[in-house]
C-alpha positions as CSV (number, residue, x, y, z in Angstrom):
1,M,62.4,58.1,17.7
2,C,65.5,57.8,15.6
3,C,65.8,56.0,12.3
4,Q,69.7,56.0,12.2
5,K,71.3,53.1,14.1
6,K,74.7,54.7,14.0
7,L,73.8,57.6,16.2
8,F,73.1,55.3,19.2
9,A,75.7,55.3,21.9
10,D,74.0,52.0,23.0
11,L,71.2,50.1,21.9
12,V,69.0,47.3,23.5
13,D,68.0,45.1,20.6
14,S,65.8,42.9,22.6
15,F,63.2,45.9,22.9
16,R,60.5,45.3,20.5
17,T,57.3,47.1,20.0
18,K,55.3,48.9,17.3
19,V,54.4,52.6,17.0
20,K,51.2,53.8,15.2
21,F,51.5,56.7,12.9
22,G,49.0,59.2,12.0
23,D,48.0,57.6,8.8
24,G,47.1,54.3,10.7
25,R,50.2,52.4,9.8
26,F,52.0,50.4,12.5
27,V,55.8,50.4,12.2
28,P,58.2,48.2,14.3
29,E,60.6,49.7,16.9
30,T,63.5,47.3,17.0
31,G,65.5,48.8,19.8
32,K,65.9,51.3,22.6
33,G,68.9,53.3,23.8
34,R,70.6,56.6,24.2
35,I,72.1,59.2,21.9
36,L,74.9,61.6,22.5
37,I,74.1,65.2,21.5
38,T,76.4,68.2,21.5
39,L,75.0,71.4,23.0
40,K,75.6,74.9,21.6
41,N,78.0,75.6,24.5
42,G,80.1,72.5,23.5
43,D,78.8,70.3,26.4
44,H,77.8,66.7,25.7
45,R,74.5,65.1,27.0
46,Y,72.8,62.0,26.4
47,T,69.2,61.7,25.6
48,Y,67.8,58.5,27.0
49,D,64.8,56.1,26.0
50,V,65.2,56.8,22.3
51,F,63.4,54.4,20.2
52,Y,65.2,52.9,17.1
53,V,62.6,52.8,14.2
54,P,64.5,52.0,11.0
55,D,61.4,52.4,8.7
56,M,61.0,56.1,9.5
57,K,62.4,58.8,7.2
58,S,63.0,61.4,9.9
59,N,63.8,61.6,13.5
60,L,61.1,62.6,15.9
61,L,60.9,64.1,19.4
62,S,57.8,62.9,21.6
63,M,56.0,65.7,23.3
64,R,54.5,63.3,25.7
65,Q,58.0,61.9,26.9
66,L,59.3,65.5,27.2
67,T,56.6,66.4,29.5
68,E,56.8,63.1,31.6
69,K,60.5,64.2,32.1
70,G,59.5,67.6,33.4
71,Y,60.2,69.7,30.4
72,V,57.8,72.5,29.5
73,M,56.8,73.4,26.0
74,H,55.2,76.5,24.4
75,I,53.8,77.2,21.2
76,V,53.2,80.8,20.4
77,E,52.3,81.9,16.9
78,N,55.1,80.1,14.7
79,Q,57.5,79.5,17.5
80,F,58.1,76.1,19.4
81,S,60.2,76.4,22.6
82,I,61.2,73.8,25.1
83,F,62.3,74.8,28.7
84,N,63.8,72.6,31.5
85,K,62.5,72.3,35.0
86,K,64.4,75.4,36.1
87,G,62.7,77.5,33.3
88,N,66.0,77.7,31.0
89,L,65.3,77.7,27.4
90,I,66.6,74.4,25.9
91,L,65.4,74.6,22.5
92,K,63.7,77.1,20.0
93,T,62.5,76.6,16.4
94,F,60.1,77.9,14.1
95,L,57.3,76.5,12.0
96,S,58.4,75.2,8.5
97,K,56.5,75.3,5.3
98,N,55.6,71.8,5.7
99,H,53.9,72.5,9.2
100,M,56.6,71.0,11.1
101,F,58.9,72.3,13.8
102,P,62.4,71.2,12.6
103,V,65.2,70.7,15.0
104,D,68.9,70.4,14.1
105,F,70.7,68.4,16.7
106,H,74.5,68.0,16.6
107,M,75.4,64.5,17.4
108,G,78.6,63.9,19.6
109,D,81.4,61.9,18.5
110,F,82.1,58.5,20.2
111,K,85.7,58.1,21.2
112,C,87.0,55.0,22.9
113,L,90.3,55.8,24.6
114,N,92.4,52.9,26.1
115,A,95.8,53.1,27.9
116,I,98.0,50.5,29.1
117,V,100.9,51.1,31.8
118,N,103.5,48.6,32.0
119,N,105.3,49.4,35.2
120,E,107.1,46.7,36.9
121,S,108.4,48.8,39.9
């Protein structure tokens, strides 16, 4: 779930539902789309089926969605790790003072390139 509309490469605004938070509140999801992230090696990948929830204060990763897509998660002591289907480490983070596992994603820059060739030969 993401609370920043500007991070979406594309967003389907017609998707509407609500998410229930741990405190019992229901918050509207007002879209679904994909976000471009930059990996540590400089490659770019899209993360799909990201819900746009403008009323949130922080972005969240869904462990359920990660397991549905074949990722494996390990929590050992104060370390949280995510591995892909091949067993490669995708993400590693440590427990913070507020009992969360913070993740710092680097968002990719969107560039629209256009070229026109006018060749009458």
